[in-house]
N, C-alpha and C positions, 0 to 999 in steps of 0.2 A: 736493668739493661737488656738482659736476655728476653724478658717479657715484652719489651718494646720491639725487639728484633722480630719476635714471633708474630706480634700484631702487624708489623710492617709487611712481613712475608705473606701473612694471611690476606691482607688487603691487596697486595700485589698480585695474588693469584686471580683476582677479578679481572686483571688485564689480559690474562691468557686468551680468553675467547676473542678479544679484540684483535690480537696479533695472529691468531690461528688461521684466519681467512687469508692472510697476506704472506705469512712466513712460517717456516717450520722452526719451532723453538727447540734448541739443542741443550741449553742449560740456563739456570737462573742463579745469579750471584747476589750477595748482599755486601754493600760497601758504604759504611756510615749510614746516612739517611737515604741512600740511593739503592734502587734495585736495577740490576743489569741483566738484560735478556740477550743471550747469544743466539742469533737466528740465522737461517738461510732463507732469503727472500724468494717467494714464488712470483712476485711482481716487482718491477722497479719501485723503490721507495717513493720517488716523486709523485707517483700515481695515487698513493694511499696515505702518505705520512700526515697530511693535513687533517684528513678525516679521522685517522687513528688518534691524532693529538687531541682533537675536540672530544672524542669519546673518552679518552683517558682523563682529560681535564674535568669532565663531569663526574668522574670517580675520585677526583682529588689528587691526580698525578700530572706532572708536566714532563713531556717527553723530549729527548734529543736523540739524534741518529748519528752513528759513527761507523765508517767502514773499518773492517779489521781483517785484512788478508783474505778477502773473499766472503767473509761473514759480515753480518750487520749487527752491530751492538745497539740495542735500544736502552737508553738510560732513562729510568722513571724516577723522578724526584717528587716526593710527597709535598704537596702544596700546603703550607701552613695557613692557619686561619689568619685573615688580614688583621694587621695591628691597627688599633684605633688610637694609638698614642699620638699626641701632637708632635709634629716634626720640628722640634725646637731649633735644632742646628740649622736646618734650611731657612727657617724664619729669621733667626738671628743674623745669619750671613746675608740674607736679602736686605734686612734693615741696615746692616753695616755698609752694604754696597750702596744703598740709596744715600746715606749720610756721606760716604766717601765721594760720590759723584757731585753732591752739593758743594762740598769743600773744594774739590779739584777744580771745578769750573769757576767758583768764586775766587779762589787763590790765583788762577790764571788771569782773571780780569782785574783784580784789585790788590793782589799781593797779601802780605801778612796783616794788613789793616782790617781784614775780615774778622780777626779774632778780638778786635777791640770794638768794632761796630758791626753787630750782627745784621743790621739792615742791608749791608753790602752783599749778603748772601741771597738776596731775593732772586737775582738772576740765576744763581746756582740751583735754587729750588725749581724754577721754571725748566732749567736744563734737565734736572733729574726726573721731573714729572713727564718730560717729553721722551727721554731716552728709555725710561723704565718699561713702558708698554712695548717698545721695539724689542727689547731683550726678552721680555716675558712671552711675547708672541713667538719669537724664534725658538726659545727653549721648550715651551709647551707644545709647539708644533712637533718637535721631536718626541716629546714625552707621550702625547696622545696617539701619535702614529705607532709608537712602540707598544703602547697598551692595546691598541686595536689588534695588533698581531700577537697579543698575549706574551710579549717579551717581558722578562724580569728586569725592570729598570727602576732606578731611584728617582725621586723628585730632583729638580735642578738644585745644584749647590752654586750660588753666586759667589764671586771672588772679589772682595774689595781690594784695591791696590793703589799705590801712589803714582798713578799714571795721569796723563792730561785729561782723561775722562773718568778717573776714579775707580776703574774696574778692569779686570781681565776677562770679563764675560762670565760664563757659567759652564759647569760640566754636569753631565748625567752619567751615573754609574750603570753600566750594563753588566748583568750577572749571567748572561747567556749569549752564545754566539748567534750570528745571523743564520737562519735556516736556509734561505735561498735569496736569489737576486731581487725578487719582487719585494720581499720584506726589507732588504737592504735599501732598495730605492725609495720605498715609501717613507722610511725613517729618515733617510738622508735628505730628501728633497723637501720634506714638510717644514723643516726649520727655516731655511732661506725664503721659501715662498710665503710662509706665514709672516715672517719678520718684515718682508717688503711692504705688506699692507699698511701697518702703522707708519713705516718709514715714509711712504709716499704721502700719506695724509698729513703727517707732521711737516714735511717739506712744503707742501702746498699751502698750509696755514701759515708757515713761517715766511714764505715768499710773499704771500698775499698781504701780510701785515708788516712787511719790512719797512724800515725807515731809511731815508738817505741823509747823509751829512757831508759837510765840506771836508775835502781831503786835507789832513794836516800836513804842514810842511815837514819834510824829513830833515832831521839834523844829522850832522856828520857822525855822531856817536849813537844814533838810533838804530835799532834792529827791529824787524817786523816778521811775524809769522804769517805764512799764507797756507791755505789748504788747497789741495788738488781738486780739480773739477772733472768729473766723469761726463760722458756724453749725456747720460740721463739727468745729472745735476744741472748741466747747462740748459738742456731742453726745458726742464721744469721752471728754471729761472726766466727763460725767454717768454714762457706762456703766462706765468703767474707773478713774476717779480716786477718791481717798479722800474721806471726809467730814470736813471740818474743823469742830471744835466752835467755839462762839462765842468770839471773841478769838484764834482761830488761823487760819493761812493755809497753803495748799499751797506748798511750796518749788519754785521754778522750777529744775528740775534741768537739767544739760547735755543730756540726752536729750530732754526736753520742749522746750527751746529749739531744738534741732536740728530736731525735727519741725515746730515752728512756722516755722522758717526755710524748710523744705521747702515748706510751704504758701504762704509769702510768695513764694518764687521761682516756684512754679507759677502763682500768681495773676498776678504781673507779666508772666510770659511768655504767659499766655493772654489778655491784653488784645487786642482786635481791631485792632491797630495794625500797619500795614505788614508787615514781614517778621518780626515776632514770631510765636511759635507760634499764637497766636489769630488773627492775620492770615492765616496759611497755611490754618488750618482753615475760617474763615468764607468766605474766597475760594473754596476748593474746594467748600464746601457751597452757597453762595448766589450766587456770581459776584463779579466785581471791583467792579461798581457798588454792590452792597449792602455789601460789605466796607468800601468807602470811606465810605458813609453811617454805618455803625456806628462806624467809626473817628472820624468827626466828633462823634458823640454821646459817645463815650468821652473825646474831647479836651475837650469842654465840661464833662463831668462832673468831669474832673481839675481844671479851673480852679476849679470850685465847691468841690470837696472840699479844695482847697489851703488854704482858710481854716481848716480843722480840722487838716490835716497838711501842713506846708510842702513835704514831699517830693513831693507831687503836682505842684507848680509845676515842679520839676525834671523830672519825668517828662513833663509837657506840653511842655516845651522840647525834650527828647530826641525825643519823638514827632513834633513838627512840623519840627524842624531836622535831626536826625541820622538817626533811624530812618525818617522820612517816614510820613505817614498812609496813602497809597495803595500797595497792593501791586503790584509789577511784573507784567506779564502773562506767562502761560505761553506756550509755543510753540503749544499747541493747547488752546483752551478748550472745544471741542465735546464732549469726553468727560465724561459726567456720572458722579457717584458712584453706586455700587450700593447696595443696601439695607443690606448689612452695614456698609459704611463710614458711611452716614448714621446708623446706630444708635450707632456709636462717636463720631461727631461730636456727636450730641446728649448723649451721656454726658459728653464733654469740656465742653460748655456747662454742664451741670448741676454738674459739679465746680467750674467757675469761679465759679458763683453761690454754692455752699455754702462755698467757701473764701475768698470775697471779704471784705476788711477795709477799710472806709472810712477808718479811722484805724489804720494798722499799728503805729505807735509814738507814745507820748505822754509828757509829763512832768508830774508833779504837784509843785508847789512847797509846801514845808512852812511 
C-alpha cells in the first residue's frame, strides 16, 4: 500500500511543471487514489484549465478544479487502463427493455391472448424495432458528447418497466461534475437533437404507409384511449399522412406510435427542470438564476395542466422532490456559449415548443 502511494506521488510530480506556469503550488496532498494540489493561480483558471487538463491526461491523470477560500485546489485522479470487459449488465438491461417493449405494445393491442398466440406479438416487434433506434440515438448522443469532453460517464443503462411503452428510458452515470457551461450544453443538447432524427424518420415512414379503416360504432360501455397531437405531429401528418374519407380514420400503426413516443420522451426531457436535458440547455444559455425561474414557471404550469392530465401531477412531484428544480452549479460559470451553440440552443427550444403536448394521453368513455 505504501509502495503504491509512493508510485502515485512520484507520477504526480510530473504534473508540477504543467501547473507551475499558471499557478504557485503551495502543497501537495494524497487522498486515496487522488493527488490534491493546493495552488494560488497566477491566471484565471478558465484561461488555462482546458490546456492543463489535456497535458495531464497525456500523463495519465484527469483533473478537476475547485475553489477553496481564495486558493485553487487541483484534484488529479489517475486514469486507470480502460477495461475490455464486456458490459453484460448494460447488454442484459437493453435486451430486457426490448422484450418489455414488445410485450407492452402487444398486450395493449391484444390483451393476455398474446401469451397463448405469439403471432399476436408481431406488431409489438415492429413497435420495439421502431422505438429502439430513437432511444439509442438519444442516449448515445449524450454519451458521445460526454466522451468528446473527456467526461467520466458510463454506458447507458436501459430500464425495462411495466408501462404502456415497456420502458422508463435509460440513464447514464456521470462520475465527474460539469466543468463549464459549454460542456454542460454540449452534453445536454446532444441527446434530444440526436433522438429527433430517427423520430422524424419513423413518423414520416409511419404516416406514408398508414392505413385507413371505418370508424367502429361506440358502444355505451366502450372506452377509448387517444394520444395528444403536438404541432409537429399534426404538420407531419398533413404532409405525409393519408386522407381519410368521412366515416373513416387513420390506423395508429406501431411506427406512428413509436414516433409519437419519441416526441413525448424528447418533450419530457426538454422541460427546464434541474438535471433534465432542458435544464442543462437553459442553464448553459441563460445562467443558473434564469434556469431556476423557468423551472418554477414550468412547475406551476404542470400543476395547472394536471387537471386535464393527471400525469402532470406526478411529474410535478418528481420535479420538486426527486429531480429538483434548481440545476447544480458547474465548476466554472464564467465561460459563455459561442454563437454556434446559441443557435443550436434556440433550435432545441423551438423543437420543445412544436412537440409540446398539454394532454399527452386521454380517455374517452363510450
